[in-house]
KOLBAVEX-914729 format. One record per atom (N, C-alpha, C): residue in three letters; x, y, z; atom name. Coordinates in pm, 1 decimal, decimal comma. Example, Ala and Ser with C-alpha at 12.3 -4.5 7.8 and 13.67 -1.06 7.14 Angstrom:
# residues 2
  residuo      east     north        up  atomo
      ALA    1319,0    -569,0     780,0      N
      ALA    1230,0    -450,0     780,0     CA
      ALA    1320,0    -330,0     780,0      C
      SER    1285,0    -225,0     708,0      N
      SER    1367,0    -106,0     714,0     CA
      SER    1290,0       3,0     787,0      C
END
This chain:
# residues 92
  residuo      east     north        up  atomo
      MET      73,9    -128,6       2,4      N
      MET      -0,1       8,6      -2,0     CA
      MET      86,6     124,9      -5,0      C
      GLU     225,6     123,1      15,4      N
      GLU     300,5     228,9      19,7     CA
      GLU     309,4     298,9    -118,5      C
      THR     272,5     223,2    -223,8      N
      THR     280,7     287,8    -361,9     CA
      THR     145,8     359,5    -397,2      C
      TRP      52,7     353,5    -309,2      N
      TRP     -88,2     399,3    -342,2     CA
      TRP     -94,0     551,6    -311,8      C
      LYS    -151,7     633,8    -391,4      N
      LYS    -165,6     769,2    -358,0     CA
      LYS    -325,1     785,1    -341,4      C
      ILE    -351,0     867,8    -230,3      N
      ILE    -487,1     896,7    -213,9     CA
      ILE    -543,9    1014,1    -301,4      C
      LYS    -647,0     998,1    -348,7      N
      LYS    -712,9    1107,8    -432,9     CA
      LYS    -859,1    1128,4    -381,4      C
      VAL    -882,3    1247,7    -335,1      N
      VAL   -1013,0    1294,6    -262,9     CA
      VAL   -1079,7    1386,6    -361,1      C
      GLY   -1207,1    1369,2    -377,6      N
      GLY   -1291,0    1456,5    -448,0     CA
      GLY   -1412,9    1503,5    -366,2      C
      PHE   -1461,3    1625,1    -397,5      N
      PHE   -1571,1    1685,9    -324,1     CA
      PHE   -1675,8    1716,6    -426,6      C
      GLU   -1806,2    1703,8    -377,5      N
      GLU   -1931,3    1719,8    -445,0     CA
      GLU   -1997,9    1832,8    -381,4      C
      PHE   -2026,4    1949,7    -446,8      N
      PHE   -2093,5    2047,6    -369,1     CA
      PHE   -2228,3    2076,8    -442,5      C
      HIS   -2334,3    2094,4    -358,1      N
      HIS   -2466,1    2133,9    -406,5     CA
      HIS   -2501,7    2273,7    -367,2      C
      VAL   -2525,8    2358,7    -470,6      N
      VAL   -2546,9    2501,9    -436,0     CA
      VAL   -2671,1    2544,5    -536,1      C
      GLN   -2728,1    2654,4    -486,2      N
      GLN   -2832,5    2713,6    -571,8     CA
      GLN   -2776,4    2838,3    -653,0      C
      MET   -2796,0    2808,5    -785,2      N
      MET   -2750,0    2917,2    -873,2     CA
      MET   -2839,1    3018,0    -885,0      C
      ASN   -2786,3    3148,4    -916,3      N
      ASN   -2886,5    3254,3    -946,2     CA
      ASN   -2881,9    3265,8   -1090,3      C
      SER   -2976,0    3186,0   -1169,5      N
      SER   -2971,3    3172,7   -1301,2     CA
      SER   -3128,3    3188,1   -1339,0      C
      LYS   -3146,3    3251,7   -1465,7      N
      LYS   -3286,3    3258,4   -1504,6     CA
      LYS   -3336,2    3115,5   -1546,3      C
      TYR   -3261,1    3011,8   -1603,9      N
      TYR   -3303,6    2875,8   -1628,0     CA
      TYR   -3238,5    2781,4   -1546,5      C
      LYS   -3305,5    2659,3   -1553,2      N
      LYS   -3254,8    2536,4   -1460,6     CA
      LYS   -3123,1    2491,6   -1511,0      C
      MET   -3052,4    2417,7   -1425,6      N
      MET   -2920,5    2378,5   -1461,9     CA
      MET   -2920,9    2285,9   -1589,8      C
      PHE   -3011,3    2199,3   -1602,8      N
      PHE   -2987,2    2100,0   -1705,5     CA
      PHE   -3135,7    2090,2   -1784,4      C
      SER   -3196,3    2216,3   -1787,3      N
      SER   -3318,7    2222,5   -1864,8     CA
      SER   -3349,3    2365,6   -1912,4      C
      THR   -3417,0    2401,5   -2017,0      N
      THR   -3443,0    2520,0   -2068,4     CA
      THR   -3560,9    2576,3   -1991,0      C
      ALA   -3621,5    2520,8   -1898,0      N
      ALA   -3740,8    2565,1   -1823,9     CA
      ALA   -3689,8    2678,2   -1727,4      C
      LEU   -3778,0    2790,6   -1704,2      N
      LEU   -3754,8    2893,0   -1619,5     CA
      LEU   -3744,3    2845,8   -1474,4      C
      CYS   -3652,6    2892,3   -1391,6      N
      CYS   -3647,0    2852,0   -1258,7     CA
      CYS   -3762,0    2919,3   -1189,2      C
      SER   -3826,9    2818,7   -1099,6      N
      SER   -3941,2    2861,7   -1027,8     CA
      SER   -3903,7    2951,4    -913,0      C
      SER   -3984,3    3025,2    -873,7      N
      SER   -3968,7    3124,5    -771,2     CA
      SER   -4069,8    3093,2    -648,1      C
      SER   -4060,0    3137,5    -541,3      N
      SER   -4161,2    3108,4    -440,7     CA
      SER   -4286,9    3177,2    -462,6      C
      LEU   -4295,5    3279,8    -567,1      N
      LEU   -4417,0    3343,3    -597,4     CA
      LEU   -4496,2    3261,4    -705,1      C
      THR   -4446,1    3160,5    -764,0      N
      THR   -4527,2    3086,0    -880,3     CA
      THR   -4569,7    2955,9    -807,4      C
      GLU   -4679,3    2910,1    -875,2      N
      GLU   -4727,4    2769,6    -841,7     CA
      GLU   -4642,1    2663,0    -863,0      C
      PRO   -4625,8    2560,3    -791,6      N
      PRO   -4547,3    2449,9    -805,3     CA
      PRO   -4578,7    2379,0    -946,9      C
      ASN   -4466,8    2333,2   -1006,9      N
      ASN   -4463,8    2256,6   -1130,7     CA
      ASN   -4529,1    2331,7   -1253,9      C
      THR   -4517,8    2471,8   -1236,7      N
      THR   -4578,1    2546,8   -1349,1     CA
      THR   -4463,7    2576,6   -1467,0      C
      HIS   -4342,9    2569,8   -1408,3      N
      HIS   -4217,9    2576,9   -1501,8     CA
      HIS   -4148,4    2437,6   -1530,3      C
      ALA   -4211,0    2350,7   -1598,8      N
      ALA   -4149,8    2229,7   -1631,2     CA
      ALA   -4161,6    2202,5   -1784,2      C
      ASN   -4061,0    2140,1   -1832,9      N
      ASN   -4065,4    2092,5   -1977,4     CA
      ASN   -4043,9    1939,7   -1980,6      C
      PHE   -4031,9    1894,2   -2110,2      N
      PHE   -4006,8    1744,6   -2123,3     CA
      PHE   -3891,1    1688,7   -2053,8      C
      ILE   -3792,4    1747,6   -2048,9      N
      ILE   -3659,5    1701,2   -1980,4     CA
      ILE   -3695,1    1697,6   -1817,9      C
      ASP   -3754,8    1797,8   -1765,7      N
      ASP   -3795,7    1786,3   -1634,2     CA
      ASP   -3882,1    1674,7   -1592,7      C
      LEU   -3982,2    1642,1   -1698,9      N
      LEU   -4077,4    1532,7   -1663,7     CA
      LEU   -4011,8    1405,6   -1677,1      C
      GLY   -3892,9    1387,1   -1731,0      N
      GLY   -3817,9    1266,5   -1735,2     CA
      GLY   -3870,8    1165,0   -1841,7      C
      LEU   -3932,3    1241,1   -1960,7      N
      LEU   -3985,1    1146,6   -2060,8     CA
      LEU   -3874,9    1074,9   -2138,5      C
      PRO   -3917,2     967,6   -2197,1      N
      PRO   -3809,4     872,6   -2273,2     CA
      PRO   -3754,1     957,0   -2380,1      C
      GLY   -3623,2     941,1   -2403,0      N
      GLY   -3553,5    1004,5   -2507,6     CA
      GLY   -3500,6    1152,6   -2485,3      C
      MET   -3559,3    1196,1   -2378,4      N
      MET   -3519,8    1345,1   -2353,4     CA
      MET   -3398,8    1361,1   -2284,4      C
      LEU   -3297,3    1417,2   -2332,8      N
      LEU   -3174,8    1428,3   -2275,8     CA
      LEU   -3135,2    1581,9   -2229,4      C
      PRO   -3077,2    1596,8   -2100,6      N
      PRO   -3069,2    1730,4   -2047,1     CA
      PRO   -2972,2    1801,8   -2132,8      C
      VAL   -2978,0    1939,0   -2134,1      N
      VAL   -2898,8    2037,3   -2200,9     CA
      VAL   -2837,2    2123,9   -2085,1      C
      LEU   -2703,7    2130,4   -2083,0      N
      LEU   -2639,7    2222,2   -1984,4     CA
      LEU   -2663,6    2368,7   -1996,9      C
      ASN   -2686,2    2421,5   -1904,3      N
      ASN   -2706,6    2567,8   -1895,2     CA
      ASN   -2583,5    2629,9   -1880,3      C
      GLU   -2526,4    2700,3   -1988,7      N
      GLU   -2395,5    2755,0   -2004,5     CA
      GLU   -2371,0    2865,3   -1906,2      C
      GLU   -2479,0    2946,6   -1865,9      N
      GLU   -2460,1    3046,3   -1755,5     CA
      GLU   -2435,9    2988,1   -1636,3      C
      CYS   -2504,7    2881,1   -1588,4      N
      CYS   -2472,2    2813,6   -1473,6     CA
      CYS   -2328,5    2746,1   -1478,3      C
      LEU   -2280,9    2716,8   -1582,9      N
      LEU   -2120,2    2658,1   -1594,3     CA
      LEU   -2030,7    2765,7   -1578,5      C
      ASP   -2070,1    2877,9   -1629,3      N
      ASP   -1972,9    2995,6   -1608,5     CA
      ASP   -1961,3    3049,2   -1457,8      C
      ILE   -2086,7    3046,7   -1394,6      N
      ILE   -2085,7    3071,9   -1262,7     CA
      ILE   -2020,2    2980,5   -1166,9      C
      ALA   -2031,4    2853,9   -1200,1      N
      ALA   -1944,6    2751,9   -1140,6     CA
      ALA   -1795,9    2749,4   -1145,6      C
      ILE   -1758,7    2784,2   -1277,3      N
      ILE   -1603,3    2800,2   -1308,3     CA
      ILE   -1557,5    2912,6   -1220,8      C
      LYS   -1642,5    3030,7   -1240,5      N
      LYS   -1580,6    3161,4   -1161,9     CA
      LYS   -1573,8    3118,2   -1008,0      C
      ALA   -1658,6    3035,2    -941,3      N
      ALA   -1656,4    3002,5    -802,7     CA
      ALA   -1554,7    2917,2    -778,3      C
      SER   -1522,0    2826,7    -870,9      N
      SER   -1411,7    2740,2    -846,4     CA
      SER   -1283,3    2815,6    -843,4      C
      LEU   -1253,1    2888,6    -945,0      N
      LEU   -1132,2    2973,9    -946,3     CA
      LEU   -1141,5    3066,6    -834,6      C
      GLY   -1238,9    3134,7    -802,8      N
      GLY   -1221,7    3214,6    -670,0     CA
      GLY   -1198,2    3129,9    -549,5      C
      LEU   -1228,4    2999,5    -535,9      N
      LEU   -1194,4    2936,9    -424,9     CA
      LEU   -1052,8    2866,0    -443,3      C
      GLY    -979,1    2897,9    -552,3      N
      GLY    -843,0    2839,3    -557,9     CA
      GLY    -842,8    2704,5    -631,5      C
      GLY    -957,0    2669,2    -686,4      N
      GLY    -962,3    2545,5    -757,3     CA
      GLY    -893,4    2555,2    -895,0      C
      ARG    -884,3    2431,6    -966,4      N
      ARG    -837,1    2443,5   -1107,0     CA
      ARG    -953,8    2379,9   -1198,2      C
      ILE    -961,8    2417,1   -1306,2      N
      ILE   -1054,5    2372,7   -1418,3     CA
      ILE    -982,7    2292,7   -1505,5      C
      LEU   -1035,2    2169,3   -1519,0      N
      LEU    -959,4    2066,7   -1631,7     CA
      LEU   -1001,9    2084,8   -1748,1      C
      PRO    -933,5    2067,9   -1871,4      N
      PRO    -965,7    2099,4   -1989,9     CA
      PRO   -1096,1    2030,9   -2043,6      C
      GLN   -1122,4    1921,7   -1982,7      N
      GLN   -1251,3    1850,9   -2027,0     CA
      GLN   -1339,6    1821,6   -1892,0      C
      ILE   -1457,6    1867,7   -1915,6      N
      ILE   -1556,7    1841,1   -1789,4     CA
      ILE   -1650,8    1745,3   -1831,8      C
      LYS   -1675,6    1641,5   -1753,6      N
      LYS   -1780,6    1527,2   -1775,9     CA
      LYS   -1875,2    1522,6   -1661,3      C
      PHE   -2002,2    1496,9   -1719,4      N
      PHE   -2116,0    1468,2   -1627,9     CA
      PHE   -2156,7    1339,7   -1638,3      C
      ASP   -2188,5    1266,6   -1535,1      N
      ASP   -2240,7    1130,5   -1545,4     CA
      ASP   -2395,1    1148,9   -1494,5      C
      ARG   -2478,2    1090,4   -1585,3      N
      ARG   -2622,2    1108,0   -1551,5     CA
      ARG   -2653,7     987,9   -1471,2      C
      LYS   -2715,2    1037,4   -1339,1      N
      LYS   -2757,0     935,7   -1255,4     CA
      LYS   -2893,9     893,1   -1278,5      C
      HIS   -2929,1     755,0   -1242,1      N
      HIS   -3058,2     712,4   -1267,3     CA
      HIS   -3103,4     652,2   -1135,5      C
      TYR   -3215,0     687,3   -1096,2      N
      TYR   -3270,4     633,0    -969,6     CA
      TYR   -3398,0     574,5    -997,0      C
      TYR   -3408,9     449,1    -954,5      N
      TYR   -3538,9     371,9    -980,5     CA
      TYR   -3628,3     372,7    -848,3      C
      TYR   -3686,2     492,8    -846,4      N
      TYR   -3795,2     487,4    -739,2     CA
      TYR   -3925,5     500,7    -798,6      C
      ALA   -4039,5     440,1    -741,5      N
      ALA   -4157,5     451,0    -785,3     CA
      ALA   -4221,0     589,3    -810,1      C
      ASP   -4185,7     687,6    -724,6      N
      ASP   -4239,3     815,6    -736,8     CA
      ASP   -4182,4     917,7    -823,8      C
      LEU   -4074,1     863,1    -885,4      N
      LEU   -3993,7     949,1    -979,4     CA
      LEU   -4037,2     934,1   -1124,2      C
      PRO   -4057,1    1043,2   -1205,9      N
      PRO   -4096,8    1026,2   -1344,2     CA
      PRO   -4016,5     927,2   -1425,8      C
      GLN   -3899,1     917,7   -1399,4      N
      GLN   -3806,1     819,6   -1476,0     CA
      GLN   -3839,6     682,0   -1455,8      C
      ALA   -3915,5     641,2   -1337,6      N
      ALA   -3923,5     505,0   -1303,3     CA
      ALA   -4052,7     443,6   -1362,8      C
      TYR   -4045,9     430,6   -1499,0      N
      TYR   -4162,0     378,8   -1567,0     CA
      TYR   -4169,9     217,3   -1537,4      C
END
């Protein structure tokens, strides 16, 4: 085990101040609107709908990372997670 090197990663969940959702073209809901009024096919998890990254949120995340002394890799990769719960739209 002396030849092993530890590699630690962190995952942060934050609320972005963006007009649109992170992986959707739907407007962000505010506390002033009725629930589920700003949803599109991606939010509903319909078959064949793939998320589209909101570039404004990516820019904010990169600025925050650089401001905290992080480094940005030349390639950024997202893994889509699938949860199979009966109450989620994706769990057909």
